[in-house]
C-alpha positions as CSV (number, residue, x, y, z in Angstrom):
1,M,0.1,0.1,-0.1
2,H,1.5,3.2,-1.1
3,D,1.1,6.1,1.3
4,E,1.1,8.6,-1.8
5,T,-2.2,6.7,-3.0
6,Y,-3.7,6.6,0.6
7,P,-2.3,9.5,2.2
8,Y,-4.3,8.9,5.6
9,I,-2.6,5.4,6.3
10,G,-0.3,4.9,9.3
11,W,0.9,1.8,11.1
12,L,-0.9,-0.2,13.6
13,L,-0.2,0.7,17.1
14,P,1.1,-1.9,20.0
15,R,-2.7,-2.0,21.5
16,H,-3.9,-2.8,18.0
17,L,-1.7,-5.7,17.6
18,T,-2.4,-7.0,21.3
19,W,-6.2,-6.8,20.5
20,L,-5.6,-8.9,17.1
21,R,-3.5,-11.4,18.7
22,A,-5.9,-11.7,21.9
23,S,-8.7,-12.1,19.3
24,G,-7.0,-15.3,17.8
25,V,-5.5,-13.7,14.8
26,P,-2.2,-15.4,14.1
27,M,0.8,-13.1,13.2
28,A,1.0,-14.4,9.7
29,A,-2.2,-13.2,9.1
30,I,-1.6,-9.6,10.5
31,V,1.4,-9.2,8.2
32,K,0.6,-11.6,5.2
33,R,1.0,-9.8,1.7
34,E,0.5,-6.4,2.8
35,P,0.2,-5.8,6.4
36,I,-2.8,-4.5,8.2
37,R,-2.5,-0.7,8.4
38,L,-4.3,2.1,10.5
39,S,-6.5,5.2,9.7
40,H,-8.9,7.4,11.3
41,G,-12.5,8.6,9.8
42,F,-15.9,7.8,9.1
43,R,-17.8,5.7,6.7
44,S,-20.1,7.8,4.4
45,S,-23.7,7.0,3.4
46,D,-22.3,5.6,0.0
47,S,-20.0,3.1,1.9
48,F,-17.0,5.0,1.2
49,F,-14.1,5.9,3.6
50,E,-13.9,9.6,4.7
51,P,-10.5,10.3,6.4
52,E,-10.8,12.5,9.5
53,D,-7.9,12.7,11.9
54,S,-10.7,12.9,15.1
55,G,-12.4,10.0,13.7
56,P,-12.6,6.4,15.1
57,A,-9.7,4.1,14.3
58,W,-10.3,1.8,11.3
59,F,-8.1,-1.3,10.1
60,V,-7.0,-1.0,6.6
61,F,-6.4,-3.8,4.0
62,A,-4.8,-3.4,0.6
63,E,-6.7,-4.8,-2.2
64,P,-5.2,-4.6,-5.9
65,E,-7.3,-1.6,-7.0
66,D,-8.7,-0.5,-3.5
67,A,-8.2,-0.4,0.1
68,I,-10.9,-1.9,2.4
69,F,-11.4,-0.2,5.9
70,W,-12.9,-2.1,8.9
71,R,-13.9,-0.7,12.1
72,P,-13.8,-3.8,14.5
73,E,-16.0,-2.3,17.2
74,T,-19.0,-1.9,15.1
75,D,-18.1,-4.5,12.1
76,E,-18.3,-1.7,9.7
77,L,-16.6,-2.1,6.2
78,A,-15.9,0.9,3.9
79,R,-13.8,1.2,0.7
80,W,-11.7,3.7,-0.6
81,T,-12.2,3.6,-4.4
82,G,-15.3,1.1,-4.6
83,R,-13.4,-1.3,-7.2
84,A,-13.3,-4.1,-5.0
85,F,-16.2,-6.4,-4.5
86,A,-14.8,-8.3,-1.5
87,L,-12.0,-8.4,1.3
88,G,-9.2,-10.8,-0.1
89,E,-10.6,-11.2,-3.5
90,Q,-7.2,-12.0,-5.0
91,A,-8.3,-15.6,-3.4
92,V,-10.9,-15.8,-6.1
93,D,-8.5,-16.0,-9.2
94,A,-5.7,-18.0,-7.5
95,A,-4.7,-21.1,-8.7
96,G,-4.4,-22.8,-5.7
97,T,-7.6,-21.6,-4.1
98,C,-9.7,-24.5,-5.2
99,S,-6.9,-27.0,-6.0
100,F,-6.8,-30.5,-4.4
101,D,-10.6,-30.4,-3.9
102,H,-10.4,-27.3,-1.8
103,S,-13.1,-24.6,-1.7
104,L,-13.0,-20.8,-1.6
105,N,-14.1,-19.7,1.9
106,I,-16.5,-17.0,2.4
107,Y,-16.5,-15.5,5.8
108,S,-19.2,-13.0,7.5
109,N,-16.8,-10.7,8.7
110,P,-13.0,-9.8,8.9
111,L,-12.1,-11.1,12.0
112,R,-13.2,-14.8,11.1
113,W,-11.3,-14.2,7.7
114,L,-8.1,-13.0,9.8
115,K,-8.6,-15.9,12.5
116,A,-8.5,-18.4,9.4
117,G,-5.2,-16.8,8.2
118,R,-7.0,-14.9,5.1
119,D,-7.9,-18.1,3.5
120,G,-11.1,-16.9,1.4
121,I,-13.0,-13.6,1.2
122,V,-15.3,-11.4,2.9
123,V,-18.0,-9.9,0.3
124,I,-18.5,-6.4,0.6
125,D,-21.0,-5.9,-2.4
126,W,-22.9,-8.8,-3.0
127,R,-24.5,-7.1,-6.1
128,R,-21.2,-8.0,-7.8
129,A,-20.7,-11.4,-6.2
130,F,-22.4,-13.6,-8.7
131,D,-20.5,-12.1,-11.7
132,R,-17.1,-12.5,-9.9
133,L,-17.9,-16.1,-8.4
134,R,-20.0,-17.8,-10.9
135,Q,-16.6,-19.4,-12.4
136,V,-15.4,-20.6,-9.0
137,P,-15.5,-24.4,-9.1
138,R,-16.3,-25.0,-5.0
139,I,-17.4,-22.6,-2.4
140,A,-17.5,-23.1,1.2
141,V,-19.9,-20.5,3.0
142,E,-20.4,-19.6,6.6
143,E,-23.8,-21.1,7.7
144,E,-25.2,-17.6,8.8
145,L,-24.4,-16.3,5.3
146,L,-26.3,-18.8,3.6
147,P,-29.5,-16.9,3.1
148,V,-27.5,-13.8,1.8
149,Y,-25.3,-16.0,-0.6
150,M,-28.7,-17.7,-2.0
151,K,-30.1,-14.3,-2.5
152,H,-27.4,-12.8,-4.5
153,M,-25.9,-15.9,-6.3
154,K,-28.1,-15.5,-9.5
155,P,-27.8,-12.8,-12.3
156,D,-29.1,-9.4,-11.7
157,R,-30.9,-9.7,-15.1
158,M,-31.5,-12.1,-18.1
159,P,-31.7,-10.9,-21.5
160,S,-34.8,-10.3,-23.3
161,L,-36.0,-13.3,-25.2
162,F,-37.9,-13.4,-28.5
163,I,-39.1,-16.3,-30.5
164,L,-38.3,-16.6,-34.2
165,R,-40.9,-18.4,-36.0
166,Q,-40.5,-20.4,-39.2
167,A,-42.8,-19.0,-42.0
168,K,-45.0,-21.7,-43.3
169,G,-44.9,-22.6,-46.7
170,A,-41.6,-20.6,-47.7
171,S,-38.6,-22.7,-48.4
């Protein structure tokens, strides 16, 4: 995560590391790929992150074209650019995710995802989930997410259908 791209991002403080470790998050999950970072601000009504020095602390996760902000106290999620549909979405296309009969795991919140070593994703934008996940051969979803998963795992729309009728008597 480049600080010039995300100018309001800092490092975790010792109390944040202590809380994560006490919550059962392995150190490897805290530093994996990009380490968890810290920012202060608010979630706007359109789910984007609004930086504000006097705002509450949020954990920040780098995604390829976005940053995801998570406030553990309220379990709120926010995005920086809106390009990411999930936290950990690189797992969707990773060759090893579904190899050897494994599944893409979908977690209900970032803490469960972190405790599992970032093995899978946390969906942020369910409206885009079907298009991003329909090619995944196997998915394992937490039981409490099953109704949400079933509701959203279908296309937003189907094409209009017209019938081409054969003209009788014409050759």
